[in-house]
C-alpha positions in Angstrom: -43.8 -9.0 -54.0 -42.1 -8.4 -50.6 -42.3 -10.7 -47.6 -42.8 -9.2 -44.2 -41.7 -11.2 -41.2 -43.9 -11.1 -38.1 -42.3 -12.2 -34.8 -45.8 -13.5 -33.6 -46.3 -15.8 -36.7 -44.8 -19.3 -36.9 -41.6 -19.6 -38.8 -41.7 -20.3 -42.5 -41.6 -24.0 -43.3 -43.0 -25.0 -39.9 -45.8 -27.6 -39.5 -48.4 -24.9 -38.9 -47.5 -23.3 -42.4 -48.4 -26.7 -44.1 -51.7 -27.0 -42.3 -50.5 -29.6 -39.9 -51.4 -29.4 -36.2 -48.9 -29.7 -33.4 -49.5 -30.1 -29.6 -48.2 -26.8 -28.4 -47.4 -24.0 -30.7 -45.4 -21.0 -29.3 -44.3 -17.9 -31.0 -40.8 -16.7 -31.0 -41.7 -13.8 -28.8 -43.4 -16.1 -26.4 -40.4 -18.3 -26.3 -38.1 -15.4 -25.5 -40.4 -14.1 -22.8 -40.6 -17.4 -21.0 -36.9 -18.3 -21.4 -35.2 -14.9 -20.9 -33.2 -16.4 -18.0 -32.5 -19.6 -19.8 -29.5 -21.1 -21.5 -29.2 -18.4 -24.1 -28.8 -15.7 -21.4 -26.3 -17.8 -19.6 -24.3 -18.3 -22.7 -24.5 -14.6 -23.5 -23.3 -13.7 -20.0 -20.3 -16.0 -20.4 -19.3 -14.4 -23.6 -19.6 -10.9 -22.2 -17.6 -11.9 -19.2 -14.8 -13.3 -21.4 -14.8 -10.0 -23.3 -14.9 -8.1 -20.0 -18.1 -6.3 -21.2 -20.3 -7.0 -18.3 -21.3 -3.9 -16.3 -19.8 -3.6 -12.9 -21.1 -1.4 -10.1 -18.8 1.4 -9.2 -18.2 2.9 -5.8 -20.5 5.9 -5.5 -18.6 9.1 -6.4 -17.8 11.2 -3.4 -20.4 13.7 -2.2 -18.5 16.7 -0.7 -21.5 17.5 1.4 -21.1 14.2 3.3 -17.5 14.5 4.5 -17.0 11.9 7.2 -14.9 8.8 8.1 -17.7 6.6 9.3 -16.8 2.9 8.8 -18.2 1.4 5.6 -18.4 -2.2 4.5 -16.3 -3.2 1.5 -18.2 -4.4 -1.6 -16.4 -7.8 -1.5 -15.1 -10.1 1.2 -12.0 -8.6 2.8 -9.1 -10.3 4.7 -7.4 -7.1 5.7 -8.8 -4.2 7.8 -5.6 -2.2 8.5 -2.1 -1.7 7.1 1.3 -0.7 8.5 3.8 0.5 5.8 7.4 0.5 6.8 8.7 2.6 3.8 12.4 2.4 3.3 13.4 5.5 1.3 16.5 5.3 -0.9 16.3 1.8 -2.4 17.5 -1.2 -0.3 20.2 -3.2 -2.0 18.3 -6.5 -2.8 21.4 -8.4 -3.9 22.9 -7.8 -0.5 19.7 -8.4 1.5 17.0 -10.5 0.0 18.0 -11.8 -3.4 21.3 -13.8 -3.4 23.2 -13.9 -6.7 26.0 -16.5 -6.7 26.9 -15.6 -10.3 27.3 -12.0 -9.4 29.7 -12.9 -6.6 31.5 -15.4 -8.8 32.2 -12.7 -11.4 33.1 -9.9 -8.9 35.2 -7.2 -10.6 34.5 -8.5 -14.1 33.0 -6.3 -16.8 29.2 -6.4 -17.1 28.1 -7.1 -20.7 24.6 -5.8 -20.3 23.2 -2.3 -20.8 23.0 -0.1 -17.7 21.1 3.1 -17.1 23.0 5.2 -14.6 21.8 8.0 -12.5 25.4 9.3 -11.8 27.2 8.7 -15.1 30.3 10.6 -14.0 30.9 7.9 -11.3 29.7 5.0 -13.4 31.4 1.7 -13.7 30.6 -1.6 -15.4 32.5 -3.7 -12.9 30.3 -6.2 -11.2 30.2 -5.9 -7.4 29.5 -9.1 -5.6 27.9 -9.1 -2.2 30.1 -8.9 0.8 27.6 -10.7 3.0 26.6 -14.3 3.3 23.1 -15.7 2.6 21.5 -18.7 4.2 18.1 -20.5 4.0 15.8 -19.5 6.9 12.7 -21.0 8.4 10.8 -24.1 7.1 10.2 -22.3 3.8 14.0 -22.1 3.2 13.9 -18.6 1.8 17.4 -17.2 1.7 18.2 -14.0 3.6 21.4 -12.0 4.2 23.2 -12.1 7.5 22.5 -8.3 7.6 18.8 -9.2 8.4 19.1 -11.7 11.3 15.7 -10.7 12.8 13.7 -10.5 9.7 15.1 -13.9 8.8 13.4 -15.2 11.9 10.0 -14.4 10.5 10.8 -15.9 7.0 7.8 -18.3 7.5 5.4 -15.4 8.0 6.3 -13.1 5.1 5.8 -13.0 1.4 8.9 -11.9 -0.4 8.5 -10.3 -3.8 11.8 -10.4 -5.8 10.4 -9.2 -9.1 9.4 -5.6 -8.3 9.7 -3.2 -11.2 9.1 0.5 -11.6 10.9 1.1 -14.9 12.4 4.3 -13.6 15.6 4.8 -11.5 14.7 8.1 -9.8 13.6 8.4 -6.2 10.7 10.8 -6.5 9.3 9.3 -9.7 9.1 5.9 -8.1 8.0 7.1 -4.7 5.0 8.8 -6.3 4.3 5.7 -8.4 4.1 3.6 -5.2 2.0 6.1 -3.3 -0.1 7.8 -5.9 -0.4 5.3 -8.7 1.3 7.3 -11.5 5.1 7.7 -11.9 6.4 11.1 -11.0 3.0 12.9 -10.9 2.3 15.2 -8.0 -1.2 15.9 -6.7 -2.4 12.3 -6.6 -4.0 10.9 -3.4 -2.0 8.3 -1.5 -3.1 4.7 -1.4 -4.2 5.3 2.2 -6.5 8.1 1.1 -8.2 5.8 -1.3 -8.7 3.3 1.4 -10.2 5.9 3.7 -12.4 7.2 0.9 -13.8 3.7 0.4 -13.9 2.3 3.9 -13.8 5.1 6.4 -12.2 4.5 9.8 -12.8 1.9 12.5 -11.8 4.5 15.1 -13.7 7.7 15.7 -11.4 8.8 18.5 -8.1 8.7 16.6 -7.0 9.9 13.1 -7.6 7.2 10.6 -4.3 7.7 8.6 -1.3 8.4 10.8 2.3 9.2 9.7 5.2 8.6 12.0 8.2 10.6 10.8 11.8 10.5 11.8 13.4 12.8 14.4 16.1 13.5 11.9 13.6 15.1 9.5 11.2 14.2 6.7 11.9 11.6 4.0 12.8 12.5 0.4 9.8 14.2 -1.3 8.6 15.5 2.0 4.9 16.0 2.7 4.0 14.6 -0.8 4.5 11.2 0.8 1.2 11.4 2.6 -0.8 13.8 0.3 -4.5 13.6 -0.1 -4.1 15.0 -3.6 -7.3 16.1 -5.2 -9.4 14.5 -2.4 -10.7 16.5 0.6 -8.2 17.2 3.4 -10.0 14.7 5.6 -8.2 12.0 3.7 -4.7 13.4 4.3 -2.2 11.7 6.6 -2.0 13.1 10.1 1.7 13.6 11.1 2.7 12.7 14.7 5.6 14.6 16.2 8.7 12.4 16.1 9.6 13.2 19.7 7.6 13.5 22.9 5.0 14.9 23.2 4.0 13.4 19.9 0.8 15.6 19.9 1.0 19.1 21.3 -1.8 20.7 23.4 -3.7 17.6 24.1 -4.7 19.2 27.4 -6.6 22.5 27.6 -5.2 25.2 30.1 -6.4 24.5 33.6 -8.8 27.4 33.7 -10.6 26.0 30.6 -11.0 22.4 31.6 -14.2 20.6 32.5 -17.6 22.2 31.9 -16.3 25.4 30.5 -14.4 23.6 27.8 -17.5 21.6 26.9 -19.6 24.7 26.6 -16.9 26.4 24.4 -16.8 23.4 22.1 -20.6 23.2 21.9 -20.7 26.9 20.9 -18.0 26.5 18.4 -19.8 23.5 16.8 -23.0 25.5 16.6 -21.3 28.4 14.9 -19.4 26.1 12.5 -22.6 24.2 11.5 -24.4 27.5 10.8 -21.5 28.7 8.7 -21.4 25.3 6.8 -25.1 25.5 6.1 -24.3 28.8 4.3 -21.5 27.2 2.3 -22.7 23.7 1.6 -20.2 21.4 0.0 -17.1 23.3 1.2 -14.7 20.4 1.7 -12.1 22.4 3.6 -14.6 23.7 6.1 -16.2 20.3 6.5 -12.8 18.7 7.2 -11.9 21.5 9.7 -15.1 20.8 11.6 -14.4 17.1 11.7 -10.8 17.8 12.9 -12.1 19.9 15.8 -14.5 17.2 16.8 -11.8 14.6 16.6 -9.3 16.7 18.6 -11.8 16.8 21.5 -12.2 13.1 21.5 -8.4 12.6 21.1 -7.6 14.2 24.5 -8.1 10.8 26.2 -7.7 8.3 23.3 -4.4 9.6 21.9 -2.6 9.9 25.2 -3.4 6.3 26.0 -2.6 5.0 22.5 0.8 6.7 22.4 1.9 5.6 25.9 4.3 2.7 25.3 5.2 2.6 29.0 2.0 0.6 29.4 3.7 -2.3 27.5 5.6 -5.1 29.3 9.3 -5.2 29.6 9.3 -8.2 27.4 7.6 -6.2 24.6 10.1 -3.4 25.0 13.0 -5.9 24.6 11.2 -7.5 21.5 11.2 -4.1 19.7 14.7 -3.2 20.8 13.8 -0.4 23.1 16.6 -1.4 25.4 19.2 -0.8 22.7 20.1 2.8 21.6 20.6 1.6 18.0 17.0 0.4 17.7 15.1 2.3 20.4 13.8 5.1 18.2 12.6 3.0 15.3 11.4 0.3 17.6 9.3 2.8 19.6 7.5 3.9 16.4 6.9 0.3 15.3 5.4 -0.4 18.7 3.2 2.7 18.5 2.1 1.6 15.0 0.9 -1.7 16.5 -0.9 0.2 19.3 -2.6 2.5 16.8 -3.9 -0.3 14.6 -5.0 -2.2 17.7 -7.3 0.8 18.4 -8.9 0.9 15.0 -6.6 3.2 13.0 -6.8 2.1 9.3 -3.4 3.0 8.0 0.0 3.8 9.6 3.1 4.6 7.7 6.6 5.0 9.1 9.4 6.9 7.3 13.1 7.4 7.8 14.8 10.8 7.4 16.2 11.5 3.9 17.0 8.3 2.1 19.3 6.1 4.3 19.2 3.2 1.9 20.6 5.3 -0.9 24.1 3.6 -0.7 26.0 5.3 -3.5 29.2 5.1 -1.5 30.8 3.2 1.3 28.1 0.5 1.2 30.3 -1.7 3.3 29.5 0.5 6.3 26.3 2.4 5.4 24.2 -0.6 4.6 24.9 -2.5 7.9 24.1 0.7 9.8 20.6 1.2 8.5 19.9 -2.6 8.7 20.9 -2.5 12.4 18.6 0.4 13.0 15.5 -1.2 11.4 15.8 -5.0 11.2 14.8 -5.9 14.8 11.9 -3.5 15.1 10.4 -4.6 11.7 10.6 -8.2 12.7 9.2 -7.5 16.1 6.1 -5.9 14.6 5.3 -9.1 12.6 6.0 -11.3 15.7 3.9 -9.0 18.0 0.9 -8.8 15.6 1.0 -12.6 15.2 1.1 -13.4 18.9 -1.8 -11.0 19.5 -3.9 -12.6 16.7 -3.8 -9.4 14.6 -1.6 -10.4 11.7 -4.4 -12.1 9.9 -6.2 -8.8 9.4 -3.2 -6.4 9.3 -1.0 -6.0 6.3 2.7 -5.2 7.1 4.7 -3.8 4.1 8.4 -3.4 4.1 10.3 -1.9 1.1 11.6 1.0 -0.8 10.8 2.7 -4.1 13.8 1.1 -6.1 16.7 -1.2 -5.6 20.4 -1.0 -6.5 22.6 -1.9 -9.6 24.8 -5.0 -9.7 27.8 -2.9 -10.8 29.9 -0.7 -8.6 29.6 3.1 -8.3 33.3 3.5 -8.0 34.8 6.1 -5.8 38.4 4.9 -6.0 39.3 2.8 -3.0 37.2 -0.4 -2.6 35.9 0.5 0.8 34.3 3.6 -0.7 32.4 1.7 -3.4 28.6 1.8 -3.6 25.7 1.0 -5.9 23.7 3.3 -8.1 19.8 3.3 -8.5 17.9 0.5 -10.1 14.2 0.5 -10.7 14.3 -2.4 -13.2 14.3 -5.1 -10.5 14.3 -5.2 -6.7 12.6 -6.7 -3.6 9.9 -5.8 -1.1 8.1 -8.0 1.5 4.6 -8.2 2.9 3.0 -10.1 5.8 -0.4 -10.7 7.1 -3.8 -9.6 5.8 -4.2 -12.5 3.3 -0.7 -12.7 1.8 0.7 -16.2 1.5 3.3 -16.6 4.3 6.6 -18.3 3.8 7.0 -17.8 0.1 9.1 -15.9 -2.4 7.7 -14.8 -5.7 9.3 -13.5 -8.8 13.0 -13.3 -9.8 15.6 -11.0 -11.2 18.3 -12.1 -13.7 21.5 -13.8 -12.6 23.0 -10.5 -11.6 20.0 -8.9 -9.9 19.7 -6.2 -12.6 16.2 -6.8 -14.2 13.0 -8.5 -13.1 12.5 -11.5 -15.4 9.8 -13.5 -13.7 6.8 -12.8 -11.6 7.1 -9.1 -12.3 5.0 -6.8 -10.0 4.6 -3.1 -10.6 3.4 -0.5 -8.0 0.0 -0.6 -9.8 -0.1 -4.3 -9.3 0.9 -3.8 -5.6 -2.0 -1.2 -5.2 -4.5 -3.5 -6.9 -3.6 -6.4 -4.7 -3.7 -4.4 -1.5 -7.1 -3.0 -2.4 -8.3 -6.5 -3.2 -7.4 -7.7 0.3 -9.4 -4.8 1.7 -12.4 -6.0 -0.3 -12.1 -3.4 -3.1 -11.6 -3.5 -6.8 -9.3 -0.6 -7.7 -10.7 -0.3 -11.2 -14.2 0.3 -9.7 -13.2 2.7 -6.9 -14.0 6.0 -8.6 -13.5 9.6 -7.5 -14.8 12.4 -9.7 -12.4 15.3 -9.9 -13.1 18.3 -12.1 -15.8 16.2 -13.9 -13.4 13.4 -14.7 -13.6 9.9 -13.2 -10.3 9.1 -11.4 -9.0 5.7 -10.1 -5.7 5.2 -8.4 -4.0 3.8 -11.4 -5.7 6.3 -13.8 -6.2 3.6 -16.4 -2.7 2.2 -16.2 -2.4 -1.6 -16.6 -2.6 -3.5 -13.3 -3.5 -6.9 -11.9 -4.3 -8.5 -8.6 -1.3 -10.8 -8.0 -3.4 -13.8 -6.9 -0.3 -16.1 -6.9 0.8 -14.5 -3.6 -2.5 -14.7 -1.8 -3.9 -17.3 0.5 
């Protein structure tokens, strides 16, 4: 004889089963119906959260028929609304600039006992190369900086120095693409800025939302891949400003087309484009082209004003080093970056030509030269943003894709010595936008070779930046060829909360 359990009947062995009465009998189903939001549900939610099984809303996949850069509110509270990246191609030598190593200096010229991965094995050496420059504590925070960075040292209390950066690769391109696109060495990935525009749009409708300020000497290593929109629509690609005046060509129409005639021509062009788009719905390139035409018309006034640094005071020019030939060019671009962000541009990135921090030889002269060129303008940007009340909402990033090895890349005479690549441990710094000011985080070993504490990868960097913009990188999804894509593409990452305010 089988027993069949009925959810509506009282449990076996209960008072009702023995003929006894009770004040208020309730069935199991009734109990669940009336207590669905009670303690059991709370407990279940806690367990699911611990196991990371709770469903999370994802950013809606991009609809190619709605290509625009209209401002959007982030899903979570944001502390940053804009970012300026001062990317230092080549790999700044952290043990000579931001990460003092007394043991390295003490054992200068001694043989290094650790394993070393060289990029240039034919010039390799295991002789330790101590720093030639003095370090001293700066600011109230006491963070030590090299004498090669006298101006950045002045903003020690405003910046967050990360000394445990790690890419795990020594090559330039593989690490650059890791920082910008989220996966080491892979081409065709959208830049971090493209993801921000995709999620948040632009605060300015009169200027490009993602601007690239290149060097008069040429593009950086890896060229246009540094500001690629990857598999996203062209609307999310970086817009490159000319490195010399005029920074945007053809802002003014020919005299005979100005005024009413130009407005009529633009209106007709827009009408034709819209009609063509209706016949080719969802065509991302066409949609982006229409948007660029519309933006170009609005830029005729806005861009000219934004790029005109002559409107700044003499004191501001001196702050950025515009009165010094060594710093004038980079200082001008840093000042333009501030003016662009001030006018609602979401992301600005500055590059140097080639890879001037790639000090394989003659580091004694080449490193001071690039420091002289960039130190004052970079510090001025932080100071200027702060005094204008903009630093709280603007992230400033300074750093390269790798660092340098603690051993010498020996070219014979000591004055020709340099340092080879090192992606195992190096430094970058960040300021504003919610980063903890006046702190250093992470560490490399006693020689500066490998990150050993507070290790931060480019994916951690990206997750943290997005968090400050009110985004969760793991939930920011773009569907490409039927596949859900995120910036890290499933690679391990974390928000580095230890460095946030």
